[in-house]
KOLROLUM-420109 format. One record per residue (C-alpha): x, y, z. Coordinates in nm, 2 decimals. Example, Ala and Ser with C-alpha at 12.3 -4.5 7.8 and 13.67 -1.06 7.14 Angstrom:
% residues 2
px|py|pz
1.23|-0.45|0.78
1.37|-0.11|0.71
% end
This chain:
% residues 777
px|py|pz
13.41|12.26|1.33
13.71|12.27|1.10
13.89|11.94|1.03
14.20|12.07|1.22
13.99|12.16|1.53
13.80|11.83|1.51
14.12|11.63|1.50
14.25|11.83|1.80
13.93|11.74|2.00
13.97|11.38|1.92
14.33|11.38|2.02
14.24|11.55|2.35
13.98|11.29|2.42
14.21|11.01|2.35
14.48|11.16|2.57
14.23|11.18|2.85
14.14|10.81|2.80
14.51|10.72|2.80
14.58|10.91|3.12
14.29|10.73|3.29
14.43|10.40|3.17
14.77|10.48|3.31
14.62|10.57|3.65
14.40|10.25|3.68
14.40|9.90|3.55
14.02|9.89|3.58
13.92|10.10|3.27
13.69|9.88|3.06
13.53|10.17|2.86
13.66|10.39|2.59
13.47|10.67|2.41
13.58|10.81|2.08
13.42|11.09|1.88
13.44|11.05|1.50
13.33|11.28|1.22
13.00|11.10|1.19
12.95|10.91|1.51
13.01|10.88|1.88
13.16|10.54|1.96
13.18|10.35|2.29
13.37|10.03|2.33
13.30|9.85|2.66
13.43|9.52|2.79
13.14|9.33|2.95
13.39|9.06|3.05
13.75|8.97|2.95
13.61|8.80|2.64
13.29|9.00|2.55
13.31|9.35|2.41
13.02|9.57|2.33
13.05|9.83|2.06
12.79|10.11|2.07
12.77|10.38|1.80
12.53|10.66|1.76
12.52|10.94|1.50
12.73|11.24|1.60
12.56|11.44|1.88
12.25|11.21|1.87
12.27|11.02|2.19
12.03|10.74|2.24
11.96|10.54|2.56
11.88|10.18|2.47
11.75|9.90|2.68
11.81|9.56|2.53
11.53|9.30|2.50
11.79|9.02|2.46
12.10|9.10|2.66
12.06|9.04|3.03
12.43|9.04|3.14
12.56|9.34|3.33
12.92|9.45|3.27
13.17|9.28|3.49
13.46|9.45|3.66
13.73|9.39|3.40
14.09|9.49|3.41
14.16|9.66|3.08
14.48|9.83|3.00
14.44|10.13|2.77
14.72|10.29|2.57
14.78|10.48|2.25
15.00|10.41|1.95
14.99|10.66|1.67
14.63|10.69|1.56
14.53|10.37|1.75
14.37|10.35|2.09
14.45|10.01|2.23
14.24|9.83|2.49
14.37|9.50|2.62
14.21|9.25|2.86
14.34|8.90|2.96
14.18|8.75|2.65
14.15|9.02|2.39
14.31|9.32|2.23
14.09|9.58|2.06
14.22|9.87|1.86
14.02|10.17|1.76
14.15|10.39|1.48
14.10|10.76|1.57
14.10|10.87|1.21
13.86|10.63|1.03
13.69|10.46|1.32
13.78|10.10|1.23
13.79|9.86|1.51
14.00|9.54|1.50
13.97|9.25|1.74
14.27|9.03|1.82
14.32|8.73|2.04
14.57|8.72|2.32
14.85|8.60|2.08
14.79|8.90|1.86
14.62|8.71|1.58
14.35|8.92|1.40
14.00|8.78|1.45
13.77|9.04|1.29
13.77|9.40|1.16
13.48|9.64|1.20
13.55|9.85|0.89
13.26|10.11|0.86
12.93|10.20|1.01
12.68|10.43|0.82
12.37|10.61|0.94
12.12|10.71|0.67
11.83|10.92|0.80
11.49|10.75|0.76
11.14|10.83|0.87
11.00|10.54|1.08
10.63|10.59|1.08
10.67|10.96|1.18
10.97|10.90|1.41
11.31|11.02|1.29
11.53|10.72|1.27
11.81|10.57|1.06
11.90|10.29|0.83
12.21|10.16|1.01
12.46|9.95|0.83
12.76|9.79|1.00
13.03|9.63|0.78
13.30|9.38|0.88
13.60|9.23|0.71
13.66|8.85|0.74
13.93|8.63|0.61
13.85|8.52|0.26
13.80|8.15|0.34
13.68|8.18|0.70
13.37|7.96|0.76
13.08|8.12|0.95
12.76|7.98|1.08
12.44|8.08|1.25
12.20|8.35|1.11
11.92|8.11|1.19
11.69|7.84|1.06
11.70|7.90|0.69
11.57|7.64|0.44
11.84|7.68|0.18
12.02|7.35|0.24
12.35|7.54|0.33
12.56|7.50|0.64
12.85|7.75|0.59
12.69|8.09|0.56
12.98|8.25|0.36
12.87|8.43|0.04
12.51|8.42|0.16
12.25|8.70|0.15
11.95|8.67|0.38
11.65|8.89|0.45
11.60|8.86|0.83
11.23|8.87|0.87
11.09|8.60|1.10
10.80|8.41|0.93
10.66|8.06|0.93
10.96|7.82|0.85
11.22|8.10|0.85
11.36|8.19|1.19
11.66|8.42|1.20
11.87|8.65|1.42
12.14|8.90|1.33
12.42|8.67|1.46
12.70|8.47|1.32
12.98|8.24|1.46
13.32|8.20|1.31
13.53|7.89|1.29
13.80|8.11|1.43
13.63|8.09|1.77
13.43|8.42|1.79
13.07|8.53|1.75
12.90|8.86|1.67
12.55|8.95|1.78
12.40|9.26|1.63
12.15|9.37|1.89
11.86|9.48|1.67
11.51|9.34|1.63
11.39|9.52|1.32
11.34|9.35|0.98
11.70|9.35|0.87
11.94|9.22|0.61
12.26|9.01|0.63
12.50|8.99|0.34
12.84|8.84|0.30
13.01|8.96|-0.01
13.39|8.96|-0.09
13.56|9.19|0.16
13.23|9.29|0.32
13.00|9.12|0.57
12.72|9.35|0.68
12.41|9.38|0.89
12.16|9.65|0.78
11.87|9.74|1.01
11.64|10.02|1.12
11.73|10.19|1.44
11.88|10.47|1.64
12.22|10.31|1.70
12.46|10.04|1.59
12.49|9.80|1.89
12.68|9.48|1.87
12.86|9.23|2.09
13.19|9.06|2.00
13.23|8.73|2.19
13.55|8.53|2.19
13.51|8.17|2.30
13.81|8.02|2.13
13.60|7.74|1.99
13.23|7.69|1.90
13.14|7.55|2.25
13.32|7.86|2.40
13.12|8.10|2.18
12.79|7.94|2.28
12.90|7.97|2.65
12.96|8.34|2.59
12.62|8.38|2.40
12.44|8.23|2.70
12.65|8.44|2.95
12.52|8.74|2.76
12.16|8.64|2.68
12.07|8.38|2.94
12.12|8.02|3.04
11.90|7.74|2.91
11.70|7.59|3.20
11.63|7.22|3.26
11.32|7.07|3.10
11.14|6.79|3.28
11.23|6.43|3.21
10.90|6.37|3.02
11.00|6.63|2.76
11.25|6.37|2.63
10.98|6.11|2.56
10.76|6.07|2.25
10.50|6.34|2.16
10.19|6.26|1.95
9.99|6.53|1.77
9.78|6.60|1.47
9.59|6.89|1.31
9.37|6.84|1.51
9.19|6.62|1.77
8.84|6.75|1.74
8.71|6.66|2.09
8.84|6.53|2.42
8.75|6.17|2.35
8.95|6.15|2.03
9.28|6.25|2.19
9.21|6.04|2.49
9.14|5.74|2.27
9.46|5.79|2.08
9.65|5.78|2.41
9.46|5.47|2.52
9.54|5.30|2.19
9.91|5.36|2.25
9.89|5.21|2.59
9.69|4.91|2.46
9.94|4.83|2.18
10.23|4.90|2.42
10.41|5.16|2.22
10.57|5.42|2.45
10.44|5.77|2.47
10.46|6.06|2.71
10.27|6.35|2.56
9.95|6.41|2.37
9.91|6.76|2.21
9.58|6.95|2.16
9.60|7.17|1.86
9.37|7.46|1.78
8.99|7.51|1.79
8.92|7.35|2.12
8.74|7.68|2.20
8.37|7.75|2.11
8.29|7.86|1.75
7.99|8.08|1.69
7.78|7.99|1.38
8.09|7.86|1.21
8.27|8.19|1.27
8.62|8.24|1.41
8.53|8.57|1.58
8.60|8.40|1.92
8.94|8.27|1.80
9.17|8.18|2.08
8.93|8.26|2.36
9.12|8.01|2.57
8.79|7.85|2.68
8.68|7.50|2.61
8.38|7.43|2.38
8.12|7.28|2.62
8.00|7.04|2.34
8.33|6.90|2.23
8.52|6.94|2.56
8.24|6.91|2.82
8.46|6.80|3.10
8.81|6.95|3.04
8.93|6.88|3.40
8.82|6.51|3.37
8.99|6.49|3.03
9.32|6.61|3.17
9.29|6.39|3.48
9.24|6.09|3.25
9.55|6.18|3.05
9.74|6.20|3.38
9.60|5.87|3.50
9.74|5.71|3.18
10.08|5.84|3.29
10.10|6.10|3.01
10.11|6.48|2.98
9.90|6.73|2.80
10.05|7.01|2.59
9.78|7.26|2.46
9.80|7.53|2.20
9.76|7.90|2.25
9.79|8.18|1.99
9.90|8.54|2.01
9.60|8.66|1.81
9.24|8.71|1.94
8.91|8.72|1.76
8.70|9.03|1.81
8.44|8.85|2.04
8.69|8.73|2.29
8.72|8.90|2.64
9.10|8.92|2.59
9.06|9.12|2.27
8.81|9.36|2.42
9.03|9.43|2.72
9.35|9.47|2.51
9.17|9.69|2.26
9.04|9.91|2.53
9.40|9.97|2.65
9.54|10.01|2.30
9.74|9.69|2.33
9.65|9.53|2.00
9.87|9.55|1.68
9.60|9.62|1.42
9.69|9.39|1.13
9.52|9.07|1.01
9.65|8.75|1.16
9.53|8.40|1.13
9.26|8.28|1.05
9.14|8.47|0.74
8.82|8.68|0.76
8.80|8.63|1.14
8.90|8.98|1.25
9.17|8.83|1.46
9.46|9.06|1.56
9.78|9.00|1.76
9.84|9.15|2.10
10.13|9.39|2.17
10.39|9.16|2.33
10.62|9.45|2.37
10.40|9.60|2.64
10.46|9.44|2.99
10.10|9.50|3.09
9.98|9.32|2.79
10.19|9.02|2.88
10.03|9.03|3.23
9.68|9.04|3.07
9.76|8.75|2.84
9.87|8.53|3.13
9.57|8.63|3.34
9.33|8.47|3.10
9.56|8.18|3.01
9.61|8.10|3.38
9.24|8.13|3.48
9.10|7.94|3.19
9.36|7.68|3.13
9.67|7.64|3.35
9.53|7.67|3.70
9.19|7.53|3.58
9.29|7.20|3.41
9.66|7.16|3.52
9.81|7.11|3.18
10.18|7.04|3.15
10.31|7.24|2.85
10.22|7.51|2.59
10.23|7.49|2.22
10.28|7.85|2.11
10.18|7.86|1.75
10.22|8.15|1.51
10.48|8.33|1.72
10.62|8.52|1.42
10.32|8.60|1.42
10.11|8.50|1.12
10.05|8.81|0.90
9.78|8.79|0.63
9.65|9.05|0.39
9.98|9.22|0.42
10.01|9.59|0.36
10.34|9.78|0.38
10.16|10.03|0.62
10.11|9.74|0.86
10.47|9.76|0.96
10.42|10.13|1.05
10.17|10.03|1.32
10.26|10.13|1.67
10.37|9.90|1.95
10.48|9.98|2.30
10.84|10.01|2.18
10.80|10.18|1.84
10.68|10.08|1.50
10.61|9.71|1.44
10.88|9.72|1.17
11.14|9.82|1.42
11.08|9.53|1.66
10.91|9.26|1.45
11.18|8.99|1.49
11.16|9.00|1.87
10.79|8.91|1.88
10.85|8.54|1.96
11.10|8.60|2.24
10.87|8.85|2.40
10.56|8.62|2.37
10.76|8.33|2.51
10.90|8.55|2.80
10.55|8.64|2.92
10.42|8.29|2.95
10.75|8.14|3.08
10.81|8.39|3.35
10.44|8.40|3.47
10.41|8.02|3.48
10.73|7.98|3.68
10.61|8.24|3.93
10.28|8.06|3.95
10.40|7.71|4.00
10.76|7.61|4.10
10.68|7.24|4.08
10.62|7.23|3.71
10.90|7.32|3.48
10.81|7.54|3.18
10.79|7.36|2.85
10.72|7.57|2.54
10.69|7.45|2.18
10.72|7.76|1.96
10.72|7.83|1.59
10.97|8.11|1.59
11.27|8.23|1.79
11.54|8.48|1.85
11.88|8.48|2.02
11.81|8.47|2.40
11.49|8.27|2.37
11.68|7.97|2.52
11.63|8.12|2.87
11.26|8.05|2.86
11.27|7.67|2.81
11.15|7.72|2.45
11.18|7.45|2.19
11.15|7.59|1.84
11.00|7.38|1.56
11.07|7.44|1.19
10.72|7.54|1.11
10.46|7.41|0.86
10.71|7.25|0.62
10.61|7.03|0.32
10.62|6.65|0.34
10.90|6.60|0.08
11.24|6.44|0.07
11.39|6.78|-0.02
11.24|6.94|0.28
11.37|6.66|0.51
11.72|6.72|0.38
11.69|7.10|0.44
11.59|7.04|0.80
11.94|6.93|0.91
12.17|7.23|0.82
11.88|7.46|0.92
11.87|7.30|1.27
12.24|7.30|1.31
12.28|7.67|1.23
11.99|7.75|1.46
12.15|7.57|1.75
12.48|7.74|1.69
12.30|8.06|1.79
12.30|7.92|2.14
11.94|7.80|2.13
11.97|7.42|2.21
11.61|7.31|2.17
11.48|7.24|1.82
11.25|6.99|1.64
11.03|6.95|1.33
10.70|6.79|1.24
10.79|6.42|1.19
10.69|6.35|0.83
10.64|6.72|0.74
10.33|6.91|0.80
10.15|6.93|0.46
10.12|6.57|0.35
9.82|6.57|0.12
10.03|6.49|-0.18
10.06|6.13|-0.05
9.68|6.06|-0.02
9.66|5.94|-0.38
9.87|5.64|-0.30
9.68|5.56|0.03
9.81|5.82|0.28
9.96|5.65|0.58
9.94|5.32|0.39
10.13|5.46|0.09
10.47|5.29|0.09
10.64|5.60|-0.04
10.50|5.82|0.24
10.58|5.54|0.49
10.94|5.55|0.39
10.97|5.92|0.41
10.79|5.92|0.75
11.01|5.65|0.89
11.33|5.83|0.78
11.20|6.16|0.93
11.12|5.97|1.25
11.48|5.84|1.26
11.60|6.20|1.24
11.34|6.31|1.50
11.46|6.05|1.74
11.79|6.25|1.76
11.64|6.59|1.80
11.58|6.75|2.15
11.21|6.69|2.11
11.07|6.39|1.93
10.72|6.49|1.80
10.49|6.34|1.54
10.26|6.60|1.38
10.10|6.70|1.06
9.78|6.75|0.86
9.60|6.57|0.58
9.75|6.23|0.67
9.71|6.09|1.02
10.04|6.02|1.20
9.96|5.79|1.49
10.17|5.47|1.46
9.87|5.24|1.43
9.75|5.41|1.11
10.06|5.28|0.93
9.98|4.91|0.99
10.03|4.66|1.27
10.32|4.50|1.45
10.50|4.29|1.19
10.46|4.55|0.92
10.80|4.71|0.83
10.68|5.07|0.88
10.52|5.00|1.22
10.82|4.80|1.34
11.06|5.06|1.22
10.88|5.34|1.41
10.84|5.13|1.72
11.22|5.05|1.71
11.30|5.42|1.70
11.05|5.51|1.98
11.19|5.24|2.20
11.55|5.36|2.12
11.45|5.71|2.24
11.33|5.57|2.57
11.64|5.35|2.62
11.84|5.67|2.57
11.66|5.87|2.84
11.95|5.86|3.09
12.18|5.98|2.82
11.94|6.25|2.69
11.85|6.38|3.04
12.22|6.39|3.14
12.28|6.58|2.81
12.01|6.82|2.91
12.20|6.88|3.23
12.52|6.95|3.03
12.32|7.20|2.82
12.18|7.37|3.12
12.48|7.36|3.36
12.78|7.37|3.12
12.62|7.56|2.83
12.63|7.25|2.61
12.45|7.17|2.29
12.22|6.87|2.19
12.26|6.88|1.81
12.63|6.94|1.77
12.76|7.02|1.42
13.08|6.83|1.36
13.28|7.16|1.38
13.21|7.16|1.75
13.41|6.85|1.82
13.63|6.82|1.51
13.71|7.17|1.38
14.07|7.07|1.32
13.93|6.84|1.04
13.87|7.08|0.75
13.62|6.84|0.59
13.37|6.92|0.87
13.36|7.29|0.79
13.10|7.26|0.52
12.94|6.94|0.64
12.58|7.01|0.75
12.43|6.67|0.69
12.57|6.49|1.00
12.60|6.59|1.36
12.68|6.47|1.71
12.39|6.42|1.94
12.54|6.50|2.28
12.91|6.42|2.29
12.91|6.05|2.20
12.67|5.97|1.91
12.71|6.07|1.55
12.39|6.08|1.35
12.37|6.08|0.97
12.00|6.09|0.86
11.91|5.93|0.53
11.73|6.19|0.32
11.67|6.02|-0.01
11.42|5.74|-0.10
11.49|5.38|-0.20
11.87|5.38|-0.13
12.08|5.08|-0.05
12.38|5.26|0.10
12.44|5.60|0.25
12.78|5.79|0.27
12.90|5.86|0.62
13.21|6.07|0.69
13.40|5.96|1.01
13.59|6.26|1.13
13.96|6.26|1.21
14.06|6.26|1.57
13.85|5.96|1.68
13.78|5.60|1.61
13.41|5.51|1.56
13.19|5.21|1.65
12.89|5.12|1.44
12.60|5.14|1.69
12.41|4.86|1.52
12.69|4.61|1.45
12.98|4.69|1.68
13.21|4.72|1.38
13.50|4.96|1.45
13.63|5.21|1.20
13.92|5.46|1.19
13.84|5.82|1.16
13.93|6.04|0.86
13.74|5.83|0.59
13.40|5.81|0.42
13.23|5.48|0.43
12.92|5.36|0.25
12.68|5.22|0.51
12.41|4.98|0.41
12.08|5.14|0.51
11.78|4.91|0.50
11.47|5.11|0.58
11.49|5.05|0.96
11.85|5.15|0.99
11.97|5.50|1.06
12.35|5.53|1.04
12.47|5.59|1.40
12.83|5.58|1.51
12.96|5.61|1.87
13.29|5.77|1.94
13.55|5.54|2.09
13.60|5.61|2.46
13.22|5.67|2.51
13.04|5.55|2.82
12.67|5.52|2.72
12.40|5.46|2.98
12.13|5.23|2.86
11.79|5.28|3.03
11.52|5.03|3.11
11.25|4.94|2.86
10.95|5.15|2.96
10.61|5.27|2.83
10.66|5.63|2.96
10.96|5.82|3.10
10.90|5.79|3.47
10.77|5.43|3.47
11.09|5.27|3.62
11.37|5.39|3.83
11.73|5.38|3.70
11.84|5.13|3.97
11.99|4.88|3.73
12.14|5.09|3.45
12.35|4.91|3.19
12.66|5.11|3.09
12.79|5.04|2.74
13.16|5.11|2.70
13.30|5.17|2.36
13.68|5.10|2.40
13.96|5.24|2.20
14.02|5.57|2.38
13.99|5.72|2.73
13.65|5.88|2.80
13.40|5.99|3.06
13.03|6.04|3.11
12.84|6.22|3.39
12.51|6.07|3.49
12.26|6.34|3.61
11.95|6.27|3.82
11.70|6.49|4.01
11.33|6.49|4.09
11.25|6.48|3.72
11.04|6.80|3.74
11.02|7.12|3.95
11.28|7.39|4.00
11.44|7.24|4.31
11.74|7.16|4.10
11.81|7.53|4.09
11.85|7.51|4.47
12.09|7.22|4.45
11.85|6.93|4.46
12.03|6.69|4.22
12.31|6.44|4.20
12.58|6.36|3.95
12.80|6.05|3.91
13.10|6.05|3.69
13.21|5.74|3.50
13.57|5.74|3.38
13.71|5.49|3.13
14.08|5.42|3.12
14.15|5.24|2.79
14.51|5.13|2.86
14.43|4.97|3.20
14.07|4.86|3.09
13.94|5.01|3.41
13.61|5.19|3.48
13.61|5.43|3.77
13.27|5.53|3.91
13.34|5.84|4.11
13.18|5.94|4.44
12.83|6.07|4.40
12.80|6.45|4.42
12.48|6.61|4.56
12.15|6.47|4.67
11.78|6.51|4.63
11.46|6.37|4.79
11.39|6.02|4.66
11.74|5.96|4.54
11.86|5.60|4.50
12.09|5.53|4.80
12.20|5.20|4.66
12.18|5.07|4.30
12.35|4.84|4.05
12.55|4.92|3.74
12.59|4.65|3.47
12.92|4.71|3.28
12.89|4.61|2.92
13.19|4.62|2.68
13.10|4.67|2.31
13.26|4.46|2.04
13.14|4.32|1.71
12.79|4.17|1.76
12.79|4.22|2.14
12.61|4.50|2.32
12.49|4.66|2.00
12.17|4.82|1.87
11.85|4.73|2.04
11.97|4.38|2.14
11.99|4.27|2.50
12.31|4.37|2.67
12.56|4.12|2.80
12.73|4.25|3.12
13.10|4.16|3.20
13.05|4.27|3.56
12.77|4.40|3.78
12.86|4.62|4.07
12.66|4.75|4.36
12.71|5.13|4.41
12.63|5.31|4.73
12.76|5.65|4.64
13.13|5.59|4.72
13.40|5.57|4.45
13.45|5.23|4.29
13.72|5.11|4.06
13.60|4.83|3.82
13.89|4.65|3.65
13.77|4.48|3.33
% end
């Protein structure tokens, strides 16, 4: 086709699109043919736009592994101005240039948000299948901060001027996604090993595939973007109350008595705990061989009575989380069945020289087979409470480039590798929920991808080293990960590999003790608080006895975690119901303060508490930035500070800098040994004056999926600072076992009063029967 004829065809197509727009307001799709590509722009909602490009005359039907949203009926006005096709919804204006194919996104006020400048398709052979290297390039403002991309251990928060190879491996978990401080996000819907690069004038994603497929989401602010991400890829479900208690683990408890005795010791010394974790090799081993790796059976010598073992754990008011891997040794029944159906990806996975191979998580039937064995041999057999999904990248050893050419149900391994974790999580989560509606799914997983939040997954940062530098790197890595819309994250408290500390006495080494305590302080303010590692035991009693600084410092943080259960569980409801976020980078609440834009060392935990972990040894003070837009109360002392300044906080080893935003209403739970030990019939409500504020207390049956059917209640507390009045709103909702009548003890914070772990002093105690109360103070 000559250039003149081609331009005429494009003009005709655009004229047809415009005529359709003039005839109907409902026209959310525009199709444009360029010299090198067919382009479709579709509004999934008024604020979400999908852009789908394929090489010219090479149509491709794609089914997303991540996006679950169906397009809404959106009123979109289409018009034409010169070479521009203009599409306008209630929230966005999108222009498509008919000459060069550039696409520009504007907000309602006409301010430019992002420009899609070019997309290129370079032919590539993908293990015998014709494919393309697809590169999409965008233009951002020169100084526009961006976040996301994933959990990357580079100690950076703002991702500008960064180049990242997106290949999910142990300790590196990424997705082709970024969020802008301008209030939009972009998800590039591709699961291949990819590259992200931000260079002057050009931010790009480069992947293997048959199309360029991305979603532009305009949320106006970071919370709004996360809401759009979850609208597109799935809501985060509620986890049970016990998931916000303390988890103890090690690599590994060798038999059922060892783990049971650890739990008994915690109960004996009266340190709270909710979960004991069983790591690998609980299965039989043959002549020291790993050929039966991950058989999902219990070794009859070391775990002779697995049902009794779990029953004893439950009698001690604790839960069991047990590990399962995606790879199987050659002597396992699972491997034999999966091999017979060509549902194994034939590369070496952990452990070395075992012959273990990962299963094809991209095959729906393989997911069914995996659950069949897991359910028969563990879940319905012993009634465990959660799953530790290790190696969900998965581990890949003896790596050959040809391994990435291996076939899966959806194409070459190279083309889908980064979605391994989300698919593995999906199979277990959906099957368990279908099997038992009374036990919420809890997954601890070593990798992740955008959308994995919909499976109740909690990603941990992998087998990180036990160093101060690595502790420091955890914080911006976690914050960028959660900005991808995945709210649940944690790390091995103390770092996984800790052998370097054995020379000085291991758990008795004062230098390791300080690192471990500082890491635990950070872990207290993560969605999961979990002690784990190898080479040095991590149970609290290995560090000393009550009265020793390291023991006391740990116990203090564990007890604080339990006193915060009403706050954390209500925050979990905010995450699930309102698309909230647990670990909130300061840009989420204080983006107007430019000093927060590059600040990845501090964060809000929920909406009220600012956390600044100490990440260096033997320091006397630690700098804390108090953002503009709020006044701040020192949690430990009750000293009040103005926002917009940096202070040097004294940080003895047992103090983590915590500041509570003025106007906060903070529920303070009872002192307990496990999450469900006591009811919340006498909650103490700490009020931090200085601004108006509110808090919604959420309660339900603590487990089961009945909350999805409306079995829960909420009570809103509103603080009016000018009138010094607390209003307790009428209770909304109900559930079986709900407290019909209860007391609330109202506690006003001031210097030295109602602070830290000290006993609260109530100004007023009120009896609440579900009807609105006004409490003047």
